N, C-alpha and C positions, 0 to 999 in steps of 0.2 A: 190675387196680383204674386211677380213677379218684379223682383230685381236685379237691369239688363245693364250691364257697360257696355259703352259705345267705342269705338274708334279713338275719340276724341280721347277719352279718360272718363265722359260724363257718366254718371249714375242715374239712372231715372227706374221712378218704378212706376209698373207698367199692365194692363189687363193683358190678358191672353190673346182677346180680339183684338187690340192693340197691335199688339208684338205679328199678332197673321199678318195683318197689312203691310208693315215692315220689308226693306231691301235688307235681308239675313246677312248681306260682308256686312252692313256697319257693325251689326253687331260679334261685341269678342268675348262675352264671358257672361254667364249667365248664375246669381246665386241661388246656391242651395240650400235650402229652412232644414236641412235633416242631418246633414253632416256639417253645417255652416261653414261652409266653404264656400269661394268662386272657385266655377267649374266653366270648359269651355264648351260649346253646346255639343250635343253629342256627335250630331252630323250637319257641319258647318254651315251644309246649305241649303238647311231645307229645315228651318224652324218648324214646322208641324208636326216631328215629333215631341214636343211641348203640347202642343194642341191635338186638330183633332188625326190623327192617322190612319185612315182606311185601316180595316183588320185584313189581314194577308198583302197588302199592298209593298210590297219590297221597295217600289221605286219612292213612294213614302217615306220607308224609312231611311232613307239616302244614299242606298245600296253597300248598305254593312250589315252584320251580323247583329240580332239583336236577339234579347231571351222575350219569347210567346206567354202566352198566357200566364199564368203561375197556379198553382194548383197545390194546395191543403192535403199536404200528406197522413201525420203524426207526431204525436209527441214521441220530442228526443230528448230530453228531461223535464223535473221541475220546471216550466214557467220559460220552455222552448218551445216553437213546431217547425218540423222539417216542410218547406214547397218546392216545389221543385218543375222546373220550367223546362221547351226546350233551347234548345239556338239554333235558330232556323239564319237560310239565305249566307248561310257559311260560302267564300269560293271555291270554285271546283279548283282538285289536286291542293287543297292551304291543310294547312293539321286540326281539323278538330278541338286538340286539346290547346293548340298557341289562343286562337281566340277563344275559346273558355275563359285564360285566363289573364286577358285584357278588353273581357267586353264586360263593362258593367250591367248595374242592375236597380230598381228602389222595387221592394216587395214591402208591402204593406204600410208605406212611407217610411223604410230603413231601409240607406244607400248602401250596393254593396261593388267594390269596386271590381272581384271575382267571386264566384262563388264561393260555399263553404266546401265543394263538391261537385264533382260532377262524377259523370260517368258514360258508357258507350253500350246501345244495346246491340252495336252493329246499323241501325236505322239510323237514331239521333243520337244526338246526343246531349245529354242532361244535366242541366245545371241545380246545384241543389242548396236549400240559403236555409240559415237554421237563423230563426226570427220570434225573437221578444213575443210571448203570447201570454196574460196573465191564465186564459183557458183551459191552460193547462198547467199549474199549479193546482197542490194537496182539495185548497177550497176552493174554485174558479173563480172568478171576477169577468166582468162582462163588459167592465166601463163603469164611469160612471157620468155626472155632470157639472158644470160649473155656471152658476149665474140663476136668475132669478124668469122663466119664462108666463112673461106679462102683456100676450097678444093685446092689439086694439084693432076688432072686430071693423071695418068699414062697411060703408052704406049700401052694399051689395047682399049682404049678410052670408057673401061664402069667402070670402080674401078677406087676412087678418096682414096688417104690416106688425114686428116686430119691433118690440121699444127698447126692448137694450141687448145687446149679443147673450147669447147665450154661447155655451160651447158641449161637446161629447168628446169625451179622451177614451178609444175606445181602446179595444184589449190587446195591440198591438204596441201603443200610449201613440195614437195618431191623433190631435185636434184636429174637430172638427166643425168650425164656427158658422152659428147663423146668424147675421148681422143686423144690428138695429136698421131697419129702415127697409128691410128686406122684405116686400108683399108675397106671401104665400097663401096659395087656393085650393091645395091640394090636387092639382092636374097631374101627378106623376103619377095619382095612381087612380086612373081612368075612371067614369064612372061606370063604364060596362060592367068592369070586376069591382064595384063595391058588391056583391050578393056572394063572388068568390073572397074578397080581401076584408070586408067591410070599407066599412066612411071610413075618409082618411084621419078627420077630427074626431072623434071618439073612443072613448074609450083608452087602455094605459099605452099603446103604441103611439098617440095623435101628439106627443112628445119627438119620436121616431120619426115619425110622417115627415114633420116639417124639416129634419134635416137632409128628409131625402127630396124633398120639391129644392131646397136651395143647394142641394149640388148637380139638381137636373137639369135645374137652369142653367147653371155656368158650366157644369161639364169639365170642372178644372182635376177633376182626379179621374181613374178607371173606370169601366164599369162594375170593375169585378170590385176593387174596393171598397165603391158606393154603393153597393148590394149588401156586403158583407157589414155596410156600419149598420144599412136598415134592419140586417137580423138582430148585431147584435147589441144595437142601442133601443131597440122593444127588450131583447132578455135583461137587460140591466131596468128597466121599468118593471120588469114583474113577468110578460108576458110568455108562455108557456114557449117550450120548444116548437113544441108540434103548431101550433096556434100563428106562431113567428117566421117558421116553415111556410105555412102554407099562406097568408098573407105576401113573405120575398117573393114566392119561385112563379107564380102569377104575372107580378109586376116584372120580373125580370125578363119572361119570356113578351108580354108588350114593349119593352124598354127595346130590346136588342131588335127583336121581330117589326114594331112598326115604329118606333122615336128616330131610333138610329138611319134608317133609310129616308123618313119624311121631313127630320127634323135636323140639330142639331145636332152633327157626330155624335159621335162617345169615343174616349179613348180606350181600346184596347187594351193594348200597351204600352207603357211605361221607360 
């Protein structure tokens, strides 16, 4: 859900699906939960930037420069990791550096009015963003959970309904909530992959699979953020890095190649 401010000054909390159906000219500001500030829509005429822009679709990004997919690079110092992304769609003949200075970004839940640093390799301009990351601490932390996971199994024996809010706080400090009443069925990990990734509600990774199910249903966060969360939530529950990787990678391939093109679209850029 997002708080939206309209031309008449009224404020309303709306789902992304509701926003998609609106005339975006009526929207003046959107509340940013990370910076706790009201902000103008990044692209005034196209609210799809907050919902489901197609990958590499410059028109859907409002014709403005934007940061591409963020790549996790290396530890900068204790508790901080560098992410980097290419600045795309810079108008021909205009300064790359000037656009870097005024193009905002959201990296793993953290808002940046501009990159921490940027550099050019002569072909592209890369922005570098220093993001808090507890896996870069001397003793890595993969996040933690709040709430009691006590779902109610439904009569079909496959689905279960969450009876209370459960939250996972990831290594970047981003909060992921599986809300009361949400029905999950493990479908974000298709049965065809169970022989590789394992069934969704078995073993230590069943907690992570619930959050993954919720995010695959709503798609309110980017593809990369969601699958990072899935990986780290498994580590937080004691799954080994090798086992977590073996579960995440096949699911990422399925979600990118199949679910994105034949179901509700994933967000690739934030």
